[in-house]
C-alpha positions in Angstrom: 109.9 107.4 124.1 106.2 108.3 124.1 104.8 108.7 120.6 101.0 108.7 120.2 101.5 107.9 116.6 98.2 106.9 114.9 98.0 104.2 112.2 95.5 104.5 109.4 96.3 101.4 107.4 98.9 98.6 107.2 99.6 96.0 104.7 102.2 93.2 104.1 103.1 91.6 100.8 104.8 88.2 100.6 105.8 86.5 97.3 105.1 82.9 96.8 107.3 80.5 98.8 110.1 78.7 96.9 112.2 75.7 97.8 115.9 76.3 98.2 119.1 74.3 98.7 121.4 77.3 98.9 122.0 79.2 102.1 122.8 82.3 100.1 120.2 84.5 98.6 118.9 84.6 95.1 121.6 84.5 92.5 121.5 87.7 90.3 124.8 87.7 88.4 124.4 91.4 87.5 124.0 92.5 91.1 126.5 93.3 93.9 129.6 92.9 91.8 131.0 96.0 93.4 131.2 94.2 96.7 134.2 92.2 95.5 136.2 95.3 94.4 138.8 96.7 96.8 136.4 99.3 98.1 133.8 96.6 99.0 136.0 94.2 100.9 134.4 95.1 104.2 130.9 95.2 102.9 130.3 91.5 102.1 130.5 88.3 104.1 134.2 87.5 104.3 133.3 83.8 104.4 132.1 83.9 100.8 134.8 83.9 98.2 134.8 86.2 95.2 132.2 85.1 92.8 130.8 82.6 95.3 127.0 82.1 94.8 126.4 78.7 96.4 126.7 77.4 100.0 124.8 74.1 100.1 121.9 73.6 102.6 119.2 71.1 103.4 116.0 71.9 101.5 114.0 74.7 103.0 111.1 76.9 101.8 110.6 80.7 102.2 108.9 83.5 100.3 111.1 84.5 97.4 110.7 87.4 95.0 111.0 86.9 91.2 114.5 87.4 89.9 113.5 90.6 88.1 111.5 92.1 91.0 113.6 94.6 92.8 113.2 95.7 96.4 112.0 99.1 95.1 109.3 97.3 93.1 108.2 95.4 96.2 108.0 98.5 98.3 106.0 100.4 95.7 103.6 97.5 95.3 103.1 97.4 99.1 102.3 101.1 99.2 99.9 100.7 96.3 98.1 97.9 98.3 97.6 100.3 101.3 96.5 103.1 99.1 93.9 101.0 97.3 92.0 100.8 100.6 92.8 104.4 101.6 92.6 106.3 98.4 91.8 109.7 100.1 95.0 109.6 102.1 97.4 110.1 99.2 97.2 113.9 98.9 98.0 114.3 102.6 101.3 112.4 102.5 104.1 114.8 103.3 106.8 112.3 104.3 108.1 109.1 102.7 110.2 107.0 105.0 111.6 103.6 103.9 113.5 101.0 105.9 115.7 98.3 104.4 118.4 95.8 105.4 119.4 94.6 101.9 120.4 96.7 98.9 118.4 97.0 95.7 119.9 94.8 93.1 120.2 97.9 90.9 122.8 99.5 93.2 121.8 103.1 92.1 118.2 102.5 92.8 116.4 104.3 95.7 113.2 102.8 97.2 112.1 106.1 98.8 112.5 108.0 95.5 110.7 105.3 93.6 107.7 105.4 96.0 107.6 109.2 95.7 107.7 109.0 91.9 105.0 106.3 91.8 102.6 107.6 94.4 103.4 110.9 96.1 105.1 113.4 93.8 103.9 116.2 96.1 105.7 114.9 99.2 108.3 117.2 100.8 110.6 114.6 102.3 111.8 111.2 101.1 114.3 109.2 103.3 115.7 105.7 103.3 117.0 104.3 106.6 119.5 101.4 106.4 122.5 100.1 108.3 120.2 99.0 111.2 120.0 95.3 110.3 116.5 94.1 110.0 115.4 96.4 112.9 115.0 99.8 111.2 111.3 100.3 111.9 111.5 101.6 115.5 113.9 104.4 114.3 111.6 105.0 111.3 108.6 105.5 113.6 110.4 108.1 115.6 111.2 110.0 112.4 107.6 109.7 111.3 106.4 111.2 114.6 108.7 114.2 114.2 107.8 114.7 110.5 104.0 114.6 111.2 104.0 116.6 114.4 102.8 119.7 112.5 100.3 117.9 110.4 100.1 115.6 107.4 100.6 111.9 107.0 103.7 109.9 106.6 104.0 106.8 104.4 106.3 104.2 106.0 107.5 101.2 104.0 110.0 98.4 104.3 111.3 95.8 101.9 114.1 93.3 101.6 115.2 90.8 98.9 118.0 88.4 99.8 120.7 88.1 97.2 124.0 86.2 97.0 126.6 86.7 98.5 124.5 87.4 101.6 123.0 84.6 103.6 119.2 84.0 103.3 119.5 81.1 105.8 121.7 80.5 108.8 120.7 77.0 110.1 119.7 77.0 113.8 119.2 80.8 113.7 117.1 82.3 111.0 115.5 81.9 107.6 114.8 85.2 105.9 111.9 85.9 103.6 111.8 88.4 100.7 109.0 90.7 101.9 107.5 94.2 101.8 105.1 96.2 104.0 103.7 99.7 104.3 101.6 101.7 106.6 100.1 105.3 106.8 100.7 107.2 110.0 100.1 110.6 111.6 100.8 112.3 115.0 97.6 114.4 114.7 93.8 113.9 114.6 94.1 113.8 110.8 93.5 110.1 111.4 90.3 110.3 113.5 89.7 106.5 113.8 93.1 104.8 113.8 93.3 101.0 113.5 96.2 101.2 116.0 98.2 103.7 118.0 102.0 103.4 118.7 102.1 104.6 122.3 105.8 104.1 123.0 109.0 103.0 121.2 112.5 102.0 122.4 115.4 101.3 120.2 118.9 100.0 120.8 122.2 99.6 118.9 124.8 97.4 120.6 127.4 95.7 118.4 127.7 92.0 119.2 130.8 90.8 121.0 131.3 88.0 118.5 132.0 87.9 114.8 128.7 88.0 112.9 129.9 85.7 110.1 131.7 82.9 112.0 130.0 82.8 115.4 127.9 79.6 116.0 124.1 80.0 115.6 123.6 79.3 119.3 125.7 82.2 120.3 124.0 84.5 117.8 120.6 83.4 119.0 121.6 84.1 122.6 122.6 87.6 121.6 119.3 88.2 119.8 117.4 86.9 122.8 119.3 89.3 125.2 118.7 92.3 122.9 115.0 91.6 122.7 114.6 91.1 126.4 116.5 94.3 127.2 114.3 96.4 124.8 111.0 94.9 126.1 112.1 95.4 129.7 113.0 99.0 129.1 109.7 99.6 127.2 107.7 98.3 130.2 109.8 100.3 132.7 109.0 103.4 130.7 105.3 102.6 130.8 104.7 101.4 134.4 100.9 101.8 134.1 100.6 99.0 131.6 98.9 95.8 132.8 101.4 93.2 131.8 99.0 90.3 132.5 96.8 91.3 129.6 99.6 92.3 127.1 100.0 90.4 123.9 103.4 89.8 122.4 104.5 89.6 118.8 107.9 89.8 117.2 110.5 88.5 114.7 110.3 84.8 113.9 113.6 83.0 114.4 114.0 79.3 113.9 113.9 78.8 117.7 110.6 80.5 118.8 111.4 83.3 121.3 108.0 84.7 122.1 107.1 82.3 124.8 110.4 82.7 126.5 110.4 86.5 126.3 106.8 86.6 127.7 107.9 84.6 130.6 111.0 86.6 131.5 109.3 89.9 131.1 106.0 89.1 132.8 103.8 89.5 129.8 100.8 87.3 130.3 98.6 87.8 127.2 98.5 85.9 124.0 101.7 85.2 122.1 100.8 86.2 118.5 102.3 84.0 115.7 103.4 85.6 112.5 102.1 84.5 109.1 104.9 82.0 108.6 106.2 80.7 112.0 109.9 80.2 111.9 110.5 82.5 108.9 111.8 86.0 109.6 110.1 88.6 107.5 113.2 90.8 107.3 112.8 94.6 107.8 109.0 94.4 107.3 108.7 92.1 110.4 107.5 94.8 112.9 104.8 95.9 110.5 103.7 92.3 110.1 103.6 92.1 113.9 101.3 95.2 113.9 99.1 93.6 111.3 98.8 90.5 113.5 98.1 92.5 116.6 95.2 94.4 114.8 93.9 91.1 113.6 93.9 89.9 117.3 91.9 92.9 118.4 89.3 92.3 115.6 89.1 88.6 116.5 88.7 89.3 120.2 86.2 92.1 119.6 87.9 94.5 122.0 90.9 96.8 122.1 94.2 95.0 122.5 97.5 96.2 123.8 100.6 94.5 122.5 104.3 94.7 122.6 106.0 94.1 119.2 109.8 93.4 119.3 112.5 93.2 116.7 116.1 92.2 117.1 118.9 91.8 114.5 122.0 89.6 114.8 123.9 92.7 113.8 123.1 94.2 117.2 120.1 96.5 116.5 116.8 96.0 118.3 113.6 97.8 119.3 110.2 97.3 120.9 106.9 99.0 120.3 103.9 99.4 122.7 100.7 99.5 120.5 97.0 99.7 121.2 94.9 98.1 118.5 91.2 98.9 117.7 88.7 96.1 117.2 86.8 97.7 114.3 89.4 97.7 111.6 88.4 96.5 108.1 90.3 93.7 106.5 92.0 94.3 103.1 93.7 91.7 100.9 97.1 92.4 102.5 96.2 93.9 105.9 93.8 96.3 107.7 92.4 99.8 107.2 90.2 102.2 109.2 86.5 101.6 109.2 85.9 105.3 108.8 86.9 107.5 105.9 90.4 109.1 106.4 91.9 111.5 106.3 89.0 114.0 106.2 88.6 115.9 103.0 89.5 119.5 102.6 86.0 120.5 103.9 87.0 120.1 107.5 89.8 122.6 107.2 92.5 120.1 106.7 95.0 121.3 104.2 96.6 119.2 101.5 100.4 119.0 101.7 102.1 120.8 98.9 105.5 120.5 97.3 108.1 122.7 99.0 111.1 124.4 97.6 114.3 122.7 98.7 112.5 119.4 99.3 114.9 117.0 100.9 115.5 113.6 99.2 118.1 111.1 100.4 
């Protein structure tokens, strides 16, 4: 699907890394109790007994949010980071679209509503997209393109915090980080000097042919590899004019690096771009982290860079993005922003978005 979705700024927040000897996520005894009631029997790992909070593991290290920091806190902070470098953008936000894999530890919490309350009370739409594993961003980008087709900006965010009884680490497959990210996007020339442009997106949802909770890591990794390859191949087929020899590649970090193998089988000949923590998966924010890395590559090389960014979840969801990154972005503490002021002020005839009656919140 062709998009031409412009990116004004992107940022990624990672908490400090912590050592763990538990494969399960952070233990918050007040969270997720409902999962062990009759209605939640199909919503938690069946391999973890009621009340189970410990599955021993060799020591490993990964970014871990503070016990009291919720996913909605993390998402709002990531948005604040982006806005600190793009303060004139806030009045133009008309859509808030959030992606997540995990649930807020306060089960009644809503990240998209929290972001709206903290930053964009004038926005007309606030949506949270879940149930797509860690691969929600491709779907979110499609929604943002539709929402901004008639003008205005969209704020995209993603955050995850891994809590017991869900697995933070599956040895041989993945180690998840608590993470958050955000970006500001538009389909129009409201962003006159984008740091990047999403040229095309593909997304896929194919349930695995094995049990997610009991299948060996090798089998799950093979499934992830096949999903990513299929999405990248389809993306390139839909964009036959792309010079594969110069394309860069970025994607999710699984414990067995996939980028080099994917580049080889899909004919991508450019640089394989490493994430900030090789071997650590940045959860739902991972594609935005890949975007940040691709922009950094363009700045480092001093020329526009085209890249493919892929994401694939063991749950069967996957996607790939074709992006073109500009070399003149300005570094911020958490990412990149446009060198030129954006969006233009009201003088240029651009209208502010206003609250609308019947605003939709989900």
